[in-house]
KEKOL-669552 format. One record per atom (N, C-alpha, C): x, y, z. Coordinates in pm, whole numbers, plus 50000, padded with zeros to 5 digits. Layout:
REM residues N
XYZ ...
This chain:
REM residues 363
480275085151787 481365075951820 482665083951838 483445079551932 484725086151959 485845075951934 486775079751846 487785070351799 489175075651829 490025067151885 491435070351902 492235062051803 493025068751721 493855062251620 495315063551662 496055052651656 497495053351682 498225048451558 498995057551497 499725054251375 500885063951357 501725061051261 502885069351229 502575077251102 502435090251115 502055098651001 503195107850956 504415103650974 505535112450940 505795113350789 505415103050713 505685103250570 504375105450495 504225117050434 502935121350381 502355112150274 503125108950170 502575101850055 502105087950092 502905080350167 502555066450197 501325065250286 501095075150373 499965074150467 498755082350421 498855088850307 497805098050264 496405091950259 496205080150198 494835074750194 494235072950333 495025067950426 494545065750563 494275078950634 495215088350624 495075101150691 493895109150636 493755109350505 492665116750443 491315110450475 491305097450494 490065090650534 489585096050669 490485097650764 490085102550896 489705117350891 490345124850805 489965138850790 488525139850740 488135131150649 486765131150597 485775125450699 486215115350773 485345109850878 485065120350984 486045128651015 485895138851118 484845149251082 484485150050955 483475159650910 482065155450950 481885142850986 480575138151030 480325143051172 479145148651196 478825154551326 478875144451439 478525131951410 478445121751515 479785114751540 480845119251474 482145112751486 483175122351545 483925117651646 485045125051702 486305116651683 487285122451615 488535115451589 489665121751670 490445113551737 491665118051803 492805109151754 493945115051729 495065107651671 496305109051756 496875097551791 498115097051866 499245093851768 500175103251753 501265101551658 502415110851696 503445110751615 504565119951638 504105134351618 504465143051711 504035156951702 504595164151581 505755159451531 506375166051415 505915159851283 504985150251288 504515143751166 503965153951067 504175151250939 503785160750836 502275163250832 501495153250873 500055154650863 499415161550983 500195164551085 499625170151208 498845182951182 499395191951102 498715204551075 497395202351003 497375193050907 496135189950834 495095184350930 495535175851023 494605170251121 493985181351206 494815190151254 494335201051340 493355210051265 493645212851141 492755221251061 491395214651042 491375201351047 490115193951032 489395192251166 489945198051272 489315197151403 489645184451479 490685177451434 491095164951500 492125168251608 491875163251728 492845164951835 494035155651812 495235161151814 496445153251795 497185151951927 497485139651964 498215136852087 499665134052050 500555142552095 501965141552059 502645130452140 502425118152095 503065106752160 503025094852066 504105087052066 504145074651989 505045064852062 504615052352080 505415042652155 506835041252100 507775039752190 509175038952151 509575025052105 508925014752161 509265001052126 508064992052157 508144979552114 507044970052134 506904966352282 505634964852324 505304960752462 506114968352565 506034981452554 506754990252646 505814994452759 506194991652883 505324994152998 504895008753007 505835017752987 505525032052995 504525036052888 504725030952767 503815034152656 502425028452680 502365016252732 501075009952761 500285018252861 500955022752966 500285030853068 499855044353011 500665049952924 500325062952862 499075061652776 498985051152698 497815048952612 496585045952696 496755037752800 495635034152887 495055046552954 495925055453000 495485067853065 494655076252967 495105076852843 494385084652741 493015078652714 492925065552710 491655058752683 490665060652798 491155059852920 490275061553037 489755075853044 490645085353029 490235099453038 489395103652918 489705098252801 488995102252679 487685095052657 487475083852727 486245075952713 485935072952566 486915067252499 486765064152357 485905051552338 485265050652224 484485038852188 485325028852110 486265034052030 487055025651941 488525029651951 489395019651953 490845021751943 491295014651816 491815022351720 492265016351594 493775017451586 494445005951574 495905005051579 496425000851441 497415008351391 497855006251253 499235000251234 500125001751328 501494996751311 501794985951414 502884978651391 503254968151484 503494973351624 504174984651635 504434990651766 503134995251831 502255001251753 500955005651806 500144993751855 500164982851780 499384970951815 499874964551944 501184962551956 501714955452073 501634963752201 501434976652190 501224985052308 499744988152330 498994989552221 497594993352232 496694982452286 496914969952243 496064958952290 496154957252442 497344956052501 497384954652648 496874966952721 496974978652659 496484990852722 494964990952730 494304984952632 492834986052621 492074973452657 492754962252679 492054949452686 491074948052802 491224955852907 490284954853019 489304966653022 489314974452916 488434986252910 487244983452817 486134990452839 484954988552753 485124995952620 485994990552536 486334997252411 486564986852303 486194989952180 486444980852069 487894982652021 488624971652013 490014972151969 490074967151825 490544975751736 490624972551594 492074973751546 492424965351450 493764965551392 493664968251242 494834969651180 494914971651035 495934961850980 495624956250863 496574947050798 496614949950649 497774954250600 497914957150459 498824947450387 499064935950448 500014926150396 499394912350404 499644904050305 499144890350305 500274880750336 500104872750440 501144863150477 501614865050620 502384855150668 503024855650800 502054856450918 500864850750903 499934849151016 499594834251023 499984827651135 499784813251148 499204810151286 498204801451290 497554798151416 498514791551514 499574785151464 500534778351550 501674787451599 501654799951558 502674809551600 502204816551728 502854814551841 502404820751967 502344835951961 503244842251884 503254856951879 502024862551809 501354854451726 500154859251655 499024862551750 499044856351871 497974858451967 498174871152050 499284878052024 499484891252080 499054902051981 498704897651860 498344907351755 497044902951686 497134898251564 495944896351481 495024885051526 495534875551601 494694864651650 494364866251798 494634877951851 494374880351993 492874879452023 492504872952133 491084872152171 490524885652213 491394895452238 490944908652281 490594917752163 490954913452043 490734921751924 489324919351869 488644930251839 487264929351790 487154929551639 488194933951570 488124934351425 489444938351363 489634934351237 490834937951162 490424943351027 490884955350994 490654961050862 491714955450768 491284947450671 492174941850570 491894948850437 492924952350363 492684959850239 492524950750118 492494937650141 492254928250031 491554915850083 490764909549997 490064897350036 491054886450079 492204885850012 493194875450042 493684876650185 493864888850233 494324891050370 493224887150469 492004891250440 490864887650525 490724872550537 490814865750424 490644851150423 491774844150497 492974849650487 494114843850560 493864844150710 493404855450761 493154856750905 492014847450946 490964846850866 489834838050898 490274823550909 491144819250817 491604805350818 492384801950945 493004812051003 493854809751120 493164812751253 491884816651248 491134818951371 490604805551424 491504797651479 491144784151524 490484784251661 491044792351752 490614791651892 489674803051932 489884814851878 489084826451919 488364832051797 487034832651803 486264837551690 485764851851709 486174858151818 485744871851842 486314881251736 487484878151693 488194886451597 487564884851458 487044895651402 486334894851275 487024903751171 487784897951080 488424906050976 487424910150868 487594922150815 486754926950705 487674931950593 487194930950472 487954935650356 487364948750306 488134959350319 487724972650271 488914978750197 488724982250073 489804987949994 490205001650047 491495004250050 491985017450089 492005026249964 490975034549950 490785042249828 491655054649817 491715059849696 492475071949666 491545082449605 492045094449588 491275105349529 492005110049403 491325110049288 491975114549164 492585128549175 492025136749262 492535150449280 493995150449324 494395140149400 495775139749450 496795139049337 496375134349222 497315132049113 497145141848997 496175150749009 495865159948899 497045169048865 497825172848965 498915182348940 500275176048918 500325162648912 501615155948893 502085157748749 503285163248733 503855165648600 504895154948567 505155153148440 506165143548398 507555148148442 508345138748488 509725141948527 510535145148402 511505153748419 512435157048311 513515146148307 513465137848206 514415126748194 515515129548093 515675142048056 516655145547953 518085141947992 518365142048123 519725138848167 520065124048149 519075115748116 519325101548095 519745098447952 519635108447865 520045106847724 519355095147656 518065093847678 517305083247614 516995087047470 516915077347380 516535080647242 515105086047236 514805093547135 513485099847124 512365089647111 512685077847060 511665067447043 511675057447158 512265060947271 512385051747384 511015048147442 510835035447470 509665030647544 510135028647687 509515035747782 510005035947920 509095027748009 509675017848075 508955009648173 509525012948311 508675017648402 509125021948534 508815011548639 509705010448735 509475002048852 509875010148974 508965011249072 509245018849193 509055009949315 510115007649389 510005000149515 511364999849583 511334998049714 512534994649786 512634979449783 513744974249738 513864960049709 513704951549834 512764942249826 512534931849926 512194919049852 512374907549916 512114895049843 510734894449777 509704899849843 508354899049789 508174906849660 509044916549634 508884925249517 509224918349386 509944907249391 510224899649269 511114906749169 511954915849215 512814923449123 513714914349039 514304903649095 515124894849011 514354889348890 513064886548908 512264881448797 512064892148690 511964904548732 511824915448635 513134917148558 514264916248627 515544917248557 515684905748458 515284893748501 515384882148412 514464883448291 513384891148304 512494893248190 513224900348077 514204908648112 514964915748008 515804906147925 516064894047977 516814884047902 516024879047782 514694880347790 513804874747687 513334885347588 513874897347595 513484908047503 514554910047396 514134912947274 515124915647168 516034927347208 517274926547167 518234937047205 518174949247114 517454948047002 517424959246908 516214968546928 515444966047034 514274974447060 514614985047166 514054997247151 514365008047246 513505007547372 513494995947440 512714994347562 513664996247681 513415006747758 514285010347870 513555008348003 514305004348104 513745001848236 514335011548338 513455018848405 513885028148510 513515022248646 514495020048730 514275014748864 514495025748966 513435029549037 513545039649142 513315033149277 514255034549368 514125028549500 515455023449552 515465020249678 516685015449742 516815000149729 518034995349742 518264980949754 518624973649627 518914980749518 519254973949393 520644967649396 521324968949508 522624962449525 522484949349605 521224944949627 520964933049707 520524921149622 520454909549686 519854897449629 520454893249495 521724896149473 522364892249349 521914900249229 521224911349253 520684919349142 521774925049052 522874930549107 523944935649018 524444925148920 524574912748965 525054902048877 524024898948769 522734899048806 521684896548708 521674907448601 521864919748643 521904930948546 523104929548454 524234926248511 525474924748434 525334914248325 524584903648353 524434892648258 523284894548159 522514905148176 521384907548085 521874912347949 521334906847842 521694911847708 521194926147686 520274930747772 519764944447763 520254953047880 521434949547934 521924956648053 522104971648031 522394975547906 522594989847878 521274997447880 520144990147888 518834996747891 518204996348031 518974991648128 518514991148267 519165002648343 518345011948390 518855024148454 518425024548599 519385025248690 519105025648833 519135040048881 518025044748931 517895058648974 518105060449124 518065049349201 518165050549345 516875056249403 516925060049529 515735065749593 515425079349532 514175081649497 513765094349436 512485099349502 512515111949542 511315118149598 510295121149488 510745121749363 509845124649251 509425111849178 509225101149254 508875088249192 507595089149109 506595096349159 505345097649083 505585104748950 506435114748952 506745121948827 507455112948727 508315104148780 509015094648692 508015084948630 507085079948710 506055070948658 505205078148553 504875090548581 504065098548488 504755100148353 506085100348353 506855102048230 507095088848157 506545077948211 506775064648154 505575060048071 505815049547995 504735043647914 504005032547989 504715025948080 504115014948156 504755014348294 503985009148389 504495006848524 504504991848548 505624986648598 505754972248614 505964968448760 505214958448805 505384952948939 505424937848926 506544931948970 506744917548953 506604909949084 505804914949176 505694908949310 505344894149304 505894886649402 505694872149402 504834867349518 504624875849619 503814871649734 503564883549825 502734881149925 502684890050041 501844902450030 502004910049923 501354923049917 499854921449895 499084929149970 497624928549956 497194936649834 497324949749844 497104958549729 498224968849732 499054968949630 500234977449628 499874991849592 500235000949680 499905015049660 500525020549532 501715015849498 502395020949380 501615017949253 500915006649250 500095003149134 498895012549126 498255014949239 497125024349243 497555038149196 498725042549240 499225055649201 499465056249050 500095045848995 500365045648851 499065046048772 498085038048813 496805037748744 496085051048757 496185057348874 495555070448894 496225081248809 497485079048776 498215088448690 497955085948542 497185075348513 496885072248373 498005064848304 498745056648380 499835048648323 499425033848328 499655026948219 499255012948209 500085004248304 499434996248390 500174987448479 500384973548417 501554967948444 501844954048410 502204947348542 501334938448590 501524932948724 501414917748723 501804911648834 501664897248849 500344893948919 499964881348911 498614877348956 498574872849102 499374879149188 499314875349329 497984879949390 497494872749493 496224876749557 496274891249603 495174898149585 495114912249624 495354921149505 496574921249454 496904929949342 496104926749217 495834913849194 495114910249072 493704915949069 493204920149185 491894926649192 491934940549129 493124946349123 493254960149075 493054961248924 493514951248850 493614952348705 492764941848635 492014946248536 491314936948446 492224934748326 492684922448308 493694919448207 493254923648067 494144930848001 493974935947864 492814945947851 492324950447966 491314961047965 491844973348037 492364971548159 492934982748234 494394980048272 495024971148197 496414967648220 496674953348181 497844948248217 498214934548183 498564926948310 498064914548320 498314906248438 498974893348391 500114889948455 500864878048416 501114869248538 501434856548519 501764847848633 503014852948706 503044851248836 504234855348911 505364845448889 506574849748913 507784841648899 507944836248756 507464843848658 507534839448518 508134850648433 509464851448425 510104862348350 509704862648203 509514850848143 509154850548002 507774856547978 506814853448067 505464859248054 505514874348075 506354878648167 506504892948191 507084899848068 508084893548006 508684899147884 507654899947772 506824889647760 505794889447656 504824901047675 504444903747800 503524914847829 504174928247797 505434929747831 506154942347802 506244944347651 506534933547580 506634934447434 505284937947372 504204932347426 502864935547378 502574950447399 502914955547517 502674969747546 503464978647450 504664974447415 505504982247322 504964981747180 504514969947138 504124968046998 502694972346969 501884974347074 500484977947054 500194991547121 500685002447063 500535015547126 499085019847146 498205016047056 496795019947071 496155012247186 496454999347196 495954991347308 496514996647439 497785000547439 498425006147558 497715018947602 497435027647506 496745040247537 495375037647598 494645028047542 493305025047591 493365018847731 494325009847755 494455003747887 494825014247992 495665023747955 496045034348048 494845042948084 494035046247983 492825054048006 491855046548096 491675033648069 490765025448151 491285023448292 492615023048307 493205021448440 492835033248529 492935045248474 492585057248549 491105057248586 490265053448490 488815052948516 488475042448621 489185031148618 488915020548715 489215025348857 490265033048873 490575038549005 489465048049052 488985056248961 487925065748996 486625058749031 486305048048959 485015041448975 484985031049088 486115024649114 486105013249206 487035014649327 487905024349328 488875025649437 488955040049487 487815046149503 487755060249546 487705061049698 488345071149753 488415072549899 487035074649961 486105080649888 484765082649943 484085069349975 484375059249892 483825045949919 484435040050046 485735042450065 486415037550185 485825043950310 485625056950306 485055064150420 483685058450456 482865056150354 481515050850376 481575036950440 482445028250388 482505014550439 483125013850579 484135022150605 484755022350738 483745027450841 483005037950805 481995043450896 480935032850927 480475025650826 479465015250847 480025003950933 481295000650914 481924990150994 482024994351141 482515006451163 482595011751301 481215011351365 480205016151293 478855017051348 478305003251384 478564993351297 478064979851324 478724973851447 480004976651468 480704971451586 480124977551714 479824990351710 479284996951828 477824993051853 477114990051745 475714985951760 475594972051822 
């Protein structure tokens, strides 16, 4: 099988599971992978070393005539069997480029929500009659697309977890937090995200309202956007405001999580499976997450982490307090979290399932 992938590989960490999957797929004798992306992307050298042909091109905007013709020319000359499109720009240019060619058109969806059968724009993307399949990284996303396939049933979404490799995290060291002047008995709860409504950050801040003020529980927020959505006012009004530390965007986010006792995600909707949770669990850090579809599949409550209802600051506070007061349970959940990633969310499983999916489509 010959596959053309169009995606943006400029940021190494966020695209690593996807990029490494194709590097491993390329090792199969019967598979030829070609990737269309930015020539300066960080992963280009790794792709080339794996024998993957890299095409230095990426569409400039959605439904761009020049980009559509460029992709179509590549497909005709390359005689590909599969075109896999990963980003919104890739999708809106790739589908019209390939729709009259004898090629399977596949998409990727890592988000749950915002797909509606009554939305005309959906038929240019995930509900398009020209699309042969959608890789969804959670059952909730797959089911959402299925529910909205009212008119065209050619499009077949599948749920395949985007796995990770424990080796990627073996060398991650704890960040040096000495400049924060935390007490020696500090319990550190980390949150890593760029603030968006779906992340539920206000609910996490409100959880601090329900925690005793005499406990050394500190919150480290790494990411952009903490000046949005009324968050500064919520922090100002928290009785534990002196224990809320804003770090801003940090390239060493994994090291910060590694230096923490727990990782917290208060998401309220949308996310299928959050990569930051997988990373925390792979680092051996206990996750405290909300029960939104997709993410709740990651954690077995009180076995490999804690799961609480979304939009419930008091429940979130109770879970944080439990993690603080039960150090032995916390240690065991952290250990089990790492094992769960190794046993159930390994990249080798993803490679196997993606290969079988590709093969079934071509058969």
